[in-house]
Residue frames relative to the residue before (quaternion, step in Angstrom):
aa qw qx qy qz dx dy dz
M 1.0000 0.0000 0.0000 0.0000 0.00 0.00 0.00
N 0.6878 0.4716 -0.2813 0.4748 3.60 1.09 -0.70
T 0.0437 -0.8214 0.5685 -0.0123 3.59 -0.41 1.20
L 0.6657 0.4384 -0.2973 0.5256 3.59 1.27 -0.01
S 0.2941 -0.7558 0.5547 0.1856 3.58 -0.75 0.99
V 0.5847 -0.5842 0.4329 0.3598 3.55 -1.16 0.61
S 0.6435 0.5291 -0.3325 0.4420 3.60 0.95 -0.81
F 0.6411 0.5076 -0.3284 0.4727 3.60 1.01 -0.75
L 0.6665 0.5018 -0.3076 0.4576 3.59 0.92 -0.86
E 0.6173 0.5349 -0.3407 0.4656 3.58 1.04 -0.73
Y 0.6584 0.5008 -0.2997 0.4753 3.57 0.93 -0.91
L 0.6620 0.5199 -0.3024 0.4472 3.55 0.87 -0.99
Y 0.6675 0.5077 -0.3084 0.4490 3.57 0.89 -0.91
Q 0.6537 0.5098 -0.3195 0.4590 3.60 0.93 -0.82
M 0.6791 0.4919 -0.2866 0.4635 3.57 1.05 -0.72
Q 0.8218 0.3118 -0.1090 0.4642 3.58 0.90 -0.94
K 0.3784 0.7311 -0.4931 0.2812 3.62 1.19 0.03
E 0.3764 -0.7127 0.5495 0.2200 3.56 -0.97 0.92
T 0.2377 -0.8508 0.4573 0.1022 3.55 0.00 1.37
T 0.5939 0.5770 -0.3812 0.4111 3.62 1.16 -0.23
L 0.6762 0.4302 -0.2912 0.5223 3.59 1.25 -0.20
H 0.1604 0.7815 -0.5832 0.1528 3.56 -0.81 1.01
G 0.7870 0.3402 -0.2504 0.4497 3.54 -1.17 0.66
K 0.6643 -0.5451 0.3690 0.3541 3.52 -1.36 -0.01
W 0.7128 0.4402 -0.2649 0.4776 3.59 1.06 -0.65
I 0.0772 0.7937 -0.5902 0.1256 3.56 -0.06 1.35
Q 0.0999 -0.8178 0.5667 -0.0099 3.56 -0.66 1.20
Y 0.7062 -0.4315 0.3484 0.4401 3.54 -1.34 0.12
A 0.6401 0.5415 -0.3220 0.4397 3.58 1.00 -0.84
D 0.6356 0.5291 -0.3273 0.4572 3.59 1.18 -0.47
I 0.7564 0.4002 -0.2228 0.4669 3.58 0.94 -0.82
F 0.5528 0.6509 -0.4010 0.3316 3.61 1.09 -0.56
P 0.6666 0.4866 -0.3397 0.4511 3.68 0.82 -0.78
I 0.6342 0.5186 -0.3361 0.4647 3.59 1.08 -0.64
L 0.6377 0.5294 -0.3224 0.4573 3.57 1.01 -0.83
K 0.6400 0.5573 -0.3268 0.4159 3.58 0.99 -0.83
K 0.7633 0.3695 -0.2028 0.4896 3.59 1.01 -0.76
S 0.4369 0.7263 -0.4412 0.2948 3.58 1.29 0.00
I 0.4698 -0.6450 0.5244 0.2973 3.55 -1.07 0.79
I 0.6419 0.4240 -0.2932 0.5677 3.56 1.16 -0.69
K 0.2901 -0.8132 0.4767 0.1656 3.57 -0.18 1.24
P 0.3771 -0.7298 0.5241 0.2246 3.59 -0.81 0.98
L 0.2081 -0.7478 0.6186 0.1214 3.52 -1.25 0.59
Q 0.3451 -0.7128 0.5623 0.2381 3.58 -0.83 0.91
I 0.1510 -0.8260 0.5411 0.0457 3.55 -0.55 1.20
G 0.7888 -0.1371 0.0878 0.5928 3.56 1.29 -0.05
S 0.3797 -0.6916 0.5591 0.2548 3.53 -1.33 -0.31
S 0.5573 -0.6054 0.4603 0.3333 3.53 -1.26 0.47
E 0.7326 -0.3900 0.3076 0.4653 3.57 -1.31 0.00
E 0.7531 0.3592 -0.1981 0.5144 3.60 1.05 -0.74
G 0.6462 -0.5995 0.2937 0.3698 3.57 1.23 0.44
T 0.4459 0.6713 -0.4760 0.3520 3.60 1.19 0.30
P 0.5022 -0.6708 0.4448 0.3163 3.62 -0.82 0.90
I 0.1546 -0.7379 0.6498 0.0967 3.53 -1.21 0.68
Y 0.1584 -0.8285 0.5368 0.0202 3.53 -0.68 1.19
S 0.1576 -0.7272 0.6507 0.1513 3.49 -1.38 0.34
L 0.1788 -0.7311 0.6427 0.1432 3.52 -1.33 0.40
K 0.1000 -0.8076 0.5811 -0.0001 3.55 -0.85 1.04
F 0.1281 0.7966 -0.5796 0.1143 3.56 -0.82 0.97
G 0.6609 0.4642 -0.3867 0.4452 3.52 -1.20 0.62
S 0.2291 -0.7887 0.5589 0.1145 3.55 -1.26 0.42
G 0.4685 0.7224 -0.4127 0.2971 3.57 1.27 0.15
K 0.6371 -0.5631 0.3874 0.3563 3.55 -1.32 0.29
K 0.6448 0.5104 -0.3225 0.4687 3.58 1.16 -0.52
K 0.1483 -0.8261 0.5418 0.0453 3.55 -0.32 1.27
I 0.0771 -0.7923 0.6051 -0.0098 3.55 -0.92 1.04
L 0.1348 -0.7766 0.6134 0.0500 3.57 -0.84 1.05
I 0.0214 -0.7971 0.6023 -0.0367 3.57 -0.82 1.06
W 0.0601 0.7855 -0.6157 0.0198 3.58 -0.98 0.81
S 0.1345 -0.7795 0.6083 0.0653 3.52 -1.23 0.60
Q 0.8333 0.2526 -0.1943 0.4516 3.50 -1.41 0.24
M 0.2029 0.7244 -0.6188 0.2259 3.55 0.71 1.06
H 0.6484 0.3037 -0.2679 0.6446 3.52 1.40 -0.21
G 0.4571 -0.7563 0.3968 0.2484 3.55 -0.45 1.22
N 0.7247 0.4176 -0.2383 0.4935 3.58 1.11 -0.61
E 0.6164 0.5003 -0.3547 0.4939 3.61 1.21 0.46
S 0.0646 0.8857 -0.4463 0.1099 3.52 0.33 1.33
T 0.4315 0.7250 -0.4667 0.2654 3.62 1.19 -0.14
G 0.6553 0.5197 -0.3065 0.4544 3.57 0.98 -0.82
T 0.6068 0.5488 -0.3495 0.4565 3.58 1.10 -0.67
K 0.6511 0.4994 -0.3174 0.4752 3.58 0.90 -0.87
A 0.6606 0.5087 -0.3091 0.4575 3.59 0.92 -0.88
L 0.6307 0.5354 -0.3373 0.4493 3.59 1.04 -0.72
F 0.6769 0.4758 -0.3075 0.4700 3.60 0.91 -0.80
D 0.5783 0.5336 -0.3733 0.4915 3.58 1.16 -0.49
L 0.6542 0.5089 -0.3003 0.4720 3.57 1.02 -0.83
F 0.6188 0.5416 -0.3471 0.4509 3.60 0.98 -0.82
N 0.6317 0.5357 -0.3381 0.4469 3.59 0.96 -0.80
C 0.6124 0.5493 -0.3475 0.4501 3.58 1.04 -0.72
F 0.7199 0.4291 -0.2528 0.4834 3.56 0.85 -0.94
N 0.6257 0.5324 -0.3300 0.4650 3.60 1.18 -0.51
K 0.8428 0.2697 -0.0617 0.4617 3.55 0.86 -1.04
S 0.6812 0.5279 -0.3141 0.3981 3.60 0.93 -0.80
K 0.2725 -0.7590 0.5750 0.1384 3.56 -1.07 0.84
N 0.3780 0.7562 -0.4682 0.2569 3.59 1.26 0.12
D 0.5867 -0.6103 0.4129 0.3359 3.55 -1.10 0.77
L 0.5144 0.6442 -0.4126 0.3874 3.59 1.16 -0.51
F 0.7341 0.4271 -0.2382 0.4712 3.55 0.81 -1.01
K 0.5786 0.5570 -0.3750 0.4629 3.58 1.16 -0.51
T 0.6460 0.5170 -0.3124 0.4667 3.58 1.02 -0.84
I 0.6623 0.5050 -0.3105 0.4582 3.57 0.87 -0.94
L 0.6834 0.4922 -0.2921 0.4532 3.59 0.88 -0.92
A 0.6606 0.4979 -0.3081 0.4700 3.58 1.11 -0.61
E 0.7419 0.4186 -0.2195 0.4757 3.58 1.03 -0.78
C 0.8022 0.2735 -0.0964 0.5219 3.59 1.08 -0.71
T 0.1730 -0.6895 0.6814 0.1742 3.48 -1.40 0.34
I 0.1146 -0.8281 0.5487 -0.0062 3.56 -0.54 1.24
L 0.0740 -0.7773 0.6248 0.0091 3.56 -0.88 1.00
C 0.0590 -0.8242 0.5627 -0.0258 3.57 -0.62 1.19
I 0.1261 -0.7281 0.6677 0.0899 3.54 -1.16 0.76
P 0.1858 -0.8656 0.4535 0.1028 3.60 0.02 1.25
M 0.7874 0.0707 -0.0984 0.6044 3.62 1.21 0.02
L 0.1551 -0.8345 0.5252 0.0611 3.57 0.00 1.31
N 0.7875 0.2636 -0.1064 0.5469 3.58 1.09 -0.71
P 0.0481 -0.8473 0.5284 0.0220 3.62 0.45 1.15
D 0.6028 0.5528 -0.3738 0.4375 3.63 1.09 -0.53
G 0.6625 0.4769 -0.2944 0.4970 3.56 0.99 -0.82
A 0.6136 0.5486 -0.3454 0.4508 3.58 1.09 -0.69
L 0.6433 0.5330 -0.3183 0.4481 3.58 0.97 -0.84
K 0.7627 0.3666 -0.1853 0.4995 3.56 0.92 -0.94
Y 0.3377 -0.7559 0.4719 0.3030 3.56 1.36 -0.15
T 0.4381 0.6535 -0.4797 0.3883 3.51 0.77 1.18
R 0.5894 -0.5684 0.4475 0.3596 3.53 -1.26 0.48
A 0.7539 0.4068 -0.1976 0.4766 3.57 0.83 -1.04
N 0.5693 -0.5760 0.4514 0.3747 3.55 -1.33 0.12
A 0.7811 -0.3555 0.2286 0.4596 3.59 -1.28 -0.15
N 0.7241 0.3928 -0.2314 0.5175 3.60 1.17 -0.53
N 0.5324 -0.6729 0.3672 0.3590 3.54 1.29 0.54
I 0.4311 0.6614 -0.4835 0.3780 3.57 1.04 0.82
D 0.3348 -0.7078 0.5891 0.2000 3.55 -0.93 0.96
L 0.3610 -0.7740 0.4776 0.2062 3.58 -0.31 1.24
N 0.6720 0.4959 -0.3046 0.4578 3.57 1.12 -0.56
R 0.6954 0.3458 -0.2883 0.5601 3.58 1.26 0.29
D 0.6005 0.5797 -0.3204 0.4480 3.56 1.29 0.39
A 0.3721 0.7773 -0.4524 0.2297 3.58 1.23 0.29
V 0.6820 0.4414 -0.2872 0.5075 3.60 1.22 -0.40
A 0.7285 0.4191 -0.2445 0.4836 3.60 0.70 -1.06
Q 0.0834 -0.8362 0.5319 0.1044 3.60 1.06 -0.79
K 0.1529 0.8140 -0.5368 0.1609 3.54 0.83 1.05
A 0.6983 0.4772 -0.2612 0.4651 3.55 1.10 -0.71
T 0.5865 -0.5762 0.4524 0.3456 3.53 -1.14 0.72
E 0.6713 0.5153 -0.2955 0.4434 3.56 0.94 -0.92
S 0.6292 0.5285 -0.3322 0.4631 3.60 1.06 -0.70
R 0.6636 0.4945 -0.3030 0.4725 3.57 0.96 -0.84
L 0.6202 0.5430 -0.3383 0.4539 3.56 1.06 -0.75
L 0.6651 0.4997 -0.3053 0.4633 3.58 0.90 -0.92
R 0.6545 0.5046 -0.3189 0.4640 3.59 0.96 -0.80
D 0.6261 0.5304 -0.3392 0.4601 3.59 1.01 -0.75
V 0.6446 0.5057 -0.3175 0.4774 3.57 0.99 -0.81
L 0.6316 0.5328 -0.3303 0.4562 3.59 0.94 -0.87
N 0.7000 0.4843 -0.2787 0.4448 3.58 0.81 -1.00
S 0.7204 0.4434 -0.2635 0.4637 3.59 0.90 -0.86
F 0.7076 0.4551 -0.2614 0.4730 3.59 1.02 -0.77
N 0.1288 -0.8449 0.5048 0.1210 3.59 1.15 -0.71
P 0.0368 0.8617 -0.5052 0.0311 3.60 0.70 1.08
M 0.4955 -0.6161 0.5339 0.2999 3.51 -1.32 0.52
F 0.7817 0.0303 0.0043 0.6230 3.58 1.13 -0.79
C 0.1734 -0.7473 0.6297 0.1223 3.53 -1.30 0.49
F 0.1569 -0.7338 0.6485 0.1279 3.54 -1.26 0.55
N 0.1269 -0.7836 0.6081 0.0131 3.54 -0.72 1.19
L 0.1406 -0.8519 0.5040 0.0230 3.59 -0.23 1.32
H 0.0342 0.8049 -0.5856 0.0896 3.55 -0.73 1.15
D 0.3240 -0.6611 0.6184 0.2751 3.52 -1.45 -0.03
Q 0.1925 -0.7584 0.6073 0.1377 3.56 -1.16 0.60
R 0.6188 -0.5995 0.3801 0.3363 3.53 -1.20 0.60
T 0.6239 -0.5704 0.4031 0.3506 3.53 -1.29 0.41
I 0.5219 0.6602 -0.4056 0.3568 3.62 1.23 -0.10
F 0.6490 0.5691 -0.3171 0.3928 3.61 1.17 -0.49
G 0.0603 -0.7643 0.6416 0.0231 3.51 -1.08 0.90
V 0.5459 -0.6043 0.4766 0.3312 3.54 -1.38 0.17
E 0.5057 -0.6662 0.4681 0.2854 3.54 -0.79 1.08
G 0.8286 0.2074 -0.1679 0.4921 3.56 -0.88 0.98
A 0.7294 0.3099 -0.2179 0.5696 3.59 1.29 0.00
K 0.3869 -0.7178 0.5274 0.2386 3.57 -1.03 0.71
K 0.4884 0.6434 -0.4174 0.4163 3.52 0.89 1.04
P 0.5190 -0.6252 0.4721 0.3419 3.58 -1.11 0.59
A 0.4717 -0.6352 0.5284 0.3079 3.55 -1.21 0.57
T 0.1794 -0.8349 0.5168 0.0604 3.56 -0.14 1.34
I 0.7531 0.0222 -0.0247 0.6571 3.56 1.10 -0.76
S 0.0256 -0.7868 0.6167 0.0043 3.56 -0.91 0.93
F 0.2318 -0.7749 0.5801 0.0963 3.51 -1.14 0.77
L 0.0215 -0.7812 0.6231 0.0325 3.54 -1.30 0.41
A 0.1777 -0.6957 0.6850 0.1233 3.49 -1.20 0.82
P 0.3145 -0.8062 0.4590 0.2009 3.64 -0.02 1.22
S 0.4928 -0.6433 0.5059 0.2957 3.52 -1.22 0.60
E 0.4020 -0.7140 0.5266 0.2267 3.53 -1.27 0.49
E 0.7908 0.0019 -0.0056 0.6121 3.56 1.23 -0.40
I 0.7695 -0.4635 0.2109 0.3855 3.54 -1.32 0.42
T 0.6626 0.5105 -0.3208 0.4444 3.63 1.09 -0.56
R 0.3562 -0.7594 0.4653 0.2828 3.59 1.32 -0.19
K 0.1272 0.8311 -0.5265 0.1261 3.57 1.07 0.77
I 0.4043 -0.6954 0.5401 0.2477 3.58 -1.06 0.79
T 0.0803 -0.8245 0.5600 -0.0118 3.55 0.07 1.34
E 0.6852 -0.4602 0.3545 0.4394 3.56 -1.29 0.13
G 0.6352 0.5321 -0.3227 0.4575 3.58 1.05 -0.74
R 0.6624 0.4889 -0.3028 0.4802 3.56 0.98 -0.82
K 0.6041 0.5515 -0.3562 0.4517 3.58 1.04 -0.70
A 0.6610 0.4995 -0.3083 0.4675 3.58 0.93 -0.89
T 0.6362 0.5226 -0.3191 0.4693 3.56 1.00 -0.83
M 0.6655 0.5041 -0.2937 0.4656 3.57 0.91 -0.96
N 0.6100 0.5689 -0.3483 0.4277 3.59 1.02 -0.77
V 0.6660 0.4824 -0.2997 0.4837 3.58 0.94 -0.88
I 0.6477 0.5196 -0.3175 0.4579 3.58 0.98 -0.83
V 0.6025 0.5522 -0.3526 0.4558 3.60 1.03 -0.74
A 0.6533 0.5060 -0.3102 0.4701 3.59 0.96 -0.85
M 0.6688 0.4914 -0.3058 0.4667 3.59 0.90 -0.87
N 0.6552 0.5192 -0.3129 0.4507 3.57 0.96 -0.85
S 0.6145 0.5643 -0.3512 0.4251 3.59 1.03 -0.76
L 0.6650 0.4710 -0.2928 0.5002 3.56 1.10 -0.69
M 0.7148 0.4909 -0.2781 0.4132 3.56 0.73 -1.07
Q 0.5946 0.5544 -0.3744 0.4459 3.59 1.13 -0.48
Q 0.6134 0.5174 -0.3452 0.4867 3.59 1.23 -0.38
V 0.7026 0.4827 -0.2557 0.4560 3.56 1.06 -0.80
I 0.7936 -0.0100 0.0564 0.6057 3.59 0.83 -1.05
P 0.1191 -0.8407 0.5236 0.0705 3.61 0.48 1.15
N 0.8448 0.1600 -0.1704 0.4813 3.52 -1.13 0.90
H 0.5871 0.5345 -0.3898 0.4665 3.57 1.23 0.42
I 0.5850 0.5858 -0.3531 0.4358 3.61 1.30 0.15
G 0.0853 -0.8150 0.5730 0.0129 3.56 -0.81 1.05
R 0.3380 -0.6940 0.5949 0.2242 3.51 -1.38 0.24
Y 0.3649 -0.7623 0.5016 0.1851 3.52 -0.57 1.23
S 0.6169 -0.5660 0.3984 0.3746 3.57 -1.11 0.63
D 0.2625 -0.7750 0.5549 0.1502 3.58 -0.93 0.93
E 0.1856 0.7737 -0.5702 0.2045 3.56 1.08 0.69
F 0.4455 -0.7251 0.4647 0.2444 3.56 -0.84 1.00
Y 0.0714 -0.7613 0.6443 0.0131 3.54 -0.90 1.07
P 0.3262 -0.8140 0.4385 0.1967 3.61 -0.12 1.21
T 0.7296 0.3958 -0.2496 0.4987 3.61 1.17 -0.40
A 0.5010 0.6725 -0.4195 0.3475 3.61 1.27 -0.02
T 0.6109 -0.6059 0.3725 0.3477 3.55 -1.04 0.81
G 0.6905 0.4920 -0.2934 0.4416 3.58 0.77 -1.00
D 0.6578 0.5135 -0.3051 0.4589 3.56 0.95 -0.90
V 0.6782 0.4886 -0.2874 0.4677 3.58 0.94 -0.90
F 0.6709 0.4905 -0.3065 0.4640 3.59 0.87 -0.90
Q 0.6120 0.5409 -0.3396 0.4665 3.57 1.06 -0.76
K 0.6680 0.5065 -0.2855 0.4646 3.56 0.95 -0.94
L 0.6688 0.4997 -0.2888 0.4687 3.58 1.12 -0.68
G 0.6159 -0.5964 0.3313 0.3940 3.59 1.28 0.04
H 0.6027 0.5198 -0.3675 0.4811 3.58 1.23 0.45
P 0.3142 -0.7769 0.5094 0.1955 3.63 -0.03 1.24
T 0.1073 -0.8341 0.5405 -0.0246 3.54 -0.62 1.23
I 0.2006 -0.7835 0.5834 0.0745 3.55 -0.67 1.18
L 0.1800 -0.7742 0.5995 0.0934 3.56 -0.71 1.08
I 0.0711 -0.7640 0.6407 0.0285 3.55 -0.91 1.01
E 0.1119 -0.7835 0.6107 0.0236 3.55 -0.75 1.14
A 0.2152 -0.7679 0.5932 0.1101 3.57 -0.63 1.14
G 0.1017 -0.8315 0.5460 0.0091 3.56 -0.65 1.13
H 0.7352 -0.4163 0.3144 0.4328 3.54 -1.19 -0.60
Y 0.0761 -0.7332 0.6725 0.0658 3.50 -1.32 0.59
P 0.6427 -0.5652 0.3204 0.4059 3.63 -0.92 0.78
D 0.8609 0.0437 -0.0865 0.4995 3.54 -1.00 1.03
D 0.5992 0.5630 -0.3508 0.4482 3.61 1.07 0.66
Y 0.1007 0.8293 -0.5420 0.0910 3.58 0.71 1.03
E 0.6222 0.5124 -0.3495 0.4777 3.60 1.20 -0.29
R 0.3292 -0.7907 0.4523 0.2487 3.58 1.34 -0.16
E 0.2999 0.7449 -0.5262 0.2798 3.51 0.91 1.01
K 0.6392 0.4701 -0.3291 0.5119 3.60 1.04 -0.65
V 0.6559 0.5092 -0.3098 0.4633 3.59 0.97 -0.83
R 0.5560 0.5910 -0.3771 0.4465 3.57 1.13 -0.60
K 0.6598 0.4961 -0.3077 0.4731 3.59 0.92 -0.88
F 0.6630 0.4969 -0.3128 0.4644 3.59 0.90 -0.87
N 0.6159 0.5367 -0.3354 0.4692 3.58 1.08 -0.74
F 0.6296 0.5346 -0.3087 0.4716 3.56 1.02 -0.86
F 0.6452 0.5209 -0.3177 0.4598 3.59 0.91 -0.92
A 0.6882 0.4942 -0.2852 0.4482 3.56 0.81 -1.05
L 0.6715 0.5103 -0.3000 0.4457 3.57 0.90 -0.94
L 0.6757 0.4826 -0.3021 0.4682 3.57 0.88 -0.89
K 0.6178 0.5357 -0.3390 0.4651 3.57 1.06 -0.74
G 0.6675 0.5093 -0.3043 0.4499 3.58 0.91 -0.89
I 0.6600 0.5005 -0.3043 0.4704 3.57 0.94 -0.88
N 0.6696 0.4961 -0.3031 0.4623 3.58 0.90 -0.90
H 0.6221 0.5390 -0.3421 0.4532 3.58 1.02 -0.77
I 0.6431 0.5084 -0.3201 0.4749 3.58 0.97 -0.83
A 0.6555 0.5426 -0.3118 0.4227 3.58 0.97 -0.90
I 0.8015 0.3342 -0.1571 0.4703 3.60 0.87 -0.91
T 0.6392 0.5474 -0.3114 0.4413 3.60 1.27 -0.11
T 0.2319 -0.7788 0.5687 0.1275 3.56 -1.03 0.79
E 0.7693 0.2491 -0.1422 0.5709 3.60 1.13 -0.59
F 0.1043 -0.8080 0.5794 0.0240 3.59 -0.58 1.17
T 0.3312 0.7968 -0.4392 0.2501 3.53 0.88 1.00
M 0.6415 0.5249 -0.3332 0.4493 3.60 1.09 -0.58
Y 0.0947 0.8477 -0.5065 0.1259 3.56 -0.33 1.24
Q 0.4878 0.7255 -0.4189 0.2454 3.63 1.12 -0.48
P 0.6452 0.5351 -0.3552 0.4138 3.67 0.92 -0.69
Y 0.4413 0.6807 -0.4598 0.3612 3.60 1.25 -0.17
F 0.7138 0.4668 -0.2596 0.4529 3.57 0.96 -0.87
D 0.5486 0.5790 -0.4035 0.4483 3.57 1.29 0.08
I 0.5361 0.5964 -0.4140 0.4307 3.58 1.24 -0.24
P 0.4422 -0.7172 0.4586 0.2824 3.64 -0.65 1.00
N 0.5603 -0.6086 0.4515 0.3345 3.54 -1.19 0.58
N 0.4909 -0.5678 0.5655 0.3419 3.50 -1.37 0.33
Q 0.0140 0.7782 -0.6278 -0.0109 3.55 -1.10 0.68
K 0.4112 -0.7036 0.5268 0.2415 3.55 -1.12 0.73
F 0.3387 0.7491 -0.5219 0.2274 3.59 -0.16 1.22
F 0.5932 0.5555 -0.3750 0.4459 3.60 1.21 0.43
F 0.1256 -0.6976 0.6929 0.1319 3.49 -1.36 0.54
D 0.5802 -0.5470 0.4454 0.4072 3.56 -1.22 0.30
I 0.7876 0.0044 0.0351 0.6152 3.55 0.96 -0.92
I 0.0488 -0.7435 0.6622 0.0790 3.53 -1.15 0.67
E 0.2150 -0.7358 0.6313 0.1176 3.52 -0.92 1.00
R 0.1829 -0.8074 0.5572 0.0639 3.55 -0.34 1.31
T 0.1439 -0.7771 0.6081 0.0753 3.54 -1.06 0.80
S 0.6469 -0.5112 0.3835 0.4161 3.54 -1.24 0.27
E 0.6936 0.3513 -0.2374 0.5824 3.55 1.22 -0.52
K 0.4183 -0.7566 0.4363 0.2493 3.58 -0.33 1.22
K 0.6446 0.5529 -0.3292 0.4129 3.57 1.04 -0.70
E 0.6902 0.4681 -0.2808 0.4751 3.59 1.25 -0.13
D 0.3284 0.7483 -0.5128 0.2633 3.61 1.20 0.34
I 0.1803 -0.7671 0.6077 0.0993 3.56 -1.20 0.62
G 0.1559 -0.7843 0.5965 0.0685 3.56 -0.82 1.06
Y 0.1262 -0.8026 0.5822 0.0316 3.57 -0.83 1.05
Q 0.1095 -0.7376 0.6594 0.0953 3.52 -1.28 0.58
Y 0.4250 -0.6647 0.5461 0.2817 3.55 -1.16 0.64
K 0.1425 -0.7643 0.6253 0.0675 3.55 -1.02 0.88
D 0.2643 -0.7835 0.5482 0.1258 3.57 -0.71 1.12
T 0.0810 0.7741 -0.6236 0.0730 3.56 -0.91 0.96
V 0.4101 -0.6776 0.5499 0.2652 3.55 -1.25 0.51
I 0.0361 0.7834 -0.6148 0.0840 3.56 -0.68 1.17
D 0.8354 -0.0746 0.0015 0.5445 3.58 -0.68 1.16
N 0.6697 -0.5404 0.2708 0.4313 3.53 0.95 1.05
Q 0.6041 0.4843 -0.3849 0.5024 3.56 1.12 0.71
L 0.3898 -0.6936 0.5504 0.2529 3.57 -1.05 0.77
V 0.0599 -0.8154 0.5746 -0.0379 3.54 -0.58 1.23
S 0.2011 -0.7605 0.6077 0.1091 3.57 -0.94 0.95
E 0.0636 -0.8121 0.5800 -0.0119 3.55 -0.62 1.15
K 0.4377 -0.6981 0.5126 0.2414 3.54 -1.02 0.87
K 0.0171 -0.8047 0.5922 -0.0379 3.56 -0.73 1.10
I 0.4780 -0.6478 0.5064 0.3089 3.57 -1.06 0.76
E 0.1772 -0.8067 0.5607 0.0590 3.56 -0.78 1.10
K 0.7992 -0.0711 0.0989 0.5886 3.58 0.98 -0.83
T 0.1105 -0.7797 0.6126 0.0677 3.56 -1.12 0.68
G 0.5461 0.6102 -0.4581 0.3457 3.54 -1.26 0.38
D 0.7522 -0.3309 0.2846 0.4936 3.54 -1.17 -0.64
L 0.0016 0.8229 -0.5653 0.0575 3.58 -0.30 1.29
S 0.2440 0.8138 -0.4953 0.1814 3.57 1.15 0.59
N 0.6783 0.4736 -0.2894 0.4815 3.60 1.20 -0.42
Y 0.6413 0.5061 -0.3216 0.4788 3.59 1.29 0.10
L 0.2854 -0.7156 0.6091 0.1883 3.53 -1.34 0.43
S 0.1758 -0.7846 0.5849 0.1063 3.55 -1.26 0.26
H 0.5247 -0.6222 0.4832 0.3227 3.53 -1.26 0.46
Q 0.7610 0.0724 -0.0804 0.6396 3.55 1.31 -0.29
E 0.1296 -0.8044 0.5769 0.0574 3.57 -0.94 0.83
I 0.1343 -0.7661 0.6264 0.0508 3.53 -1.05 0.91
I 0.2314 -0.7527 0.6008 0.1380 3.56 -0.91 0.90
S 0.2162 -0.7943 0.5606 0.0894 3.55 -0.58 1.20
K 0.4115 -0.7197 0.5091 0.2311 3.56 -1.04 0.79
K 0.5610 0.6310 -0.4026 0.3535 3.60 1.15 -0.33
């Protein structure tokens, strides 16, 4: 199933990484200059609630249509960086891999669905609407825009790119969940429908690669049914939707290493769709361990277990700078929790 070698992907990423994008706070002002010089010409498909342009990029001529969007949560930018790395591949690389993808697939990407939230570094849009819980009501301009694109483009597969918090670890492993996948449910019983099978099939292919790159750092996100969530609704509408959650990797709070892993997973998924005719093999999806919440950013351990202190970093914009501040999240006996950094207190 794995047709992409890790060494090739490492080389490709070093050659095509978009070096003008860095860190967690990615705004419209950061991506607009890149869009202007792109060989793949961007199309303005609408505007945000506050009037910021929203663009799409479309490439390929194949029958298999793939819709990809990122930053529907404004403070989740890892997928956006990975998309621009991917755009460089299609803009510049002459490798046969990309010729095959372009011949088999037509790909439509929206690299920043929520530019107002991106500017303010917030999850919600300018009207405090969570776009990922607005797929039914469609109160937000951005939600309606995405639905219009879905209806007119009629994709075979969708990729919904998100970031997950540093609290998630991999069940059965003492490691953070660096990349997590989800095949969303279509209804409350979480029935394994044909659409979910196809989604799981693509995830199985991505997981097979990522276990070579960052073994035991791959999680499976909860498939609890959310009737208003974008992935669940799109899945129900007949568009298999792959959720990729970019999480934490040791010493990578800027999510630059995770950006590369996100790029690897996304390219693997797209290539798998391009070269596959039967999306029926799905059972290994359930071998991917669950995500579990058992990490703190910092735990201050004391000689008395009941006095442990768990901290999480909280990101806020102060004087136009993104600042991470350490906040107490939980105190007491934290012996069942892990942390990305540990402090031993003498008190």
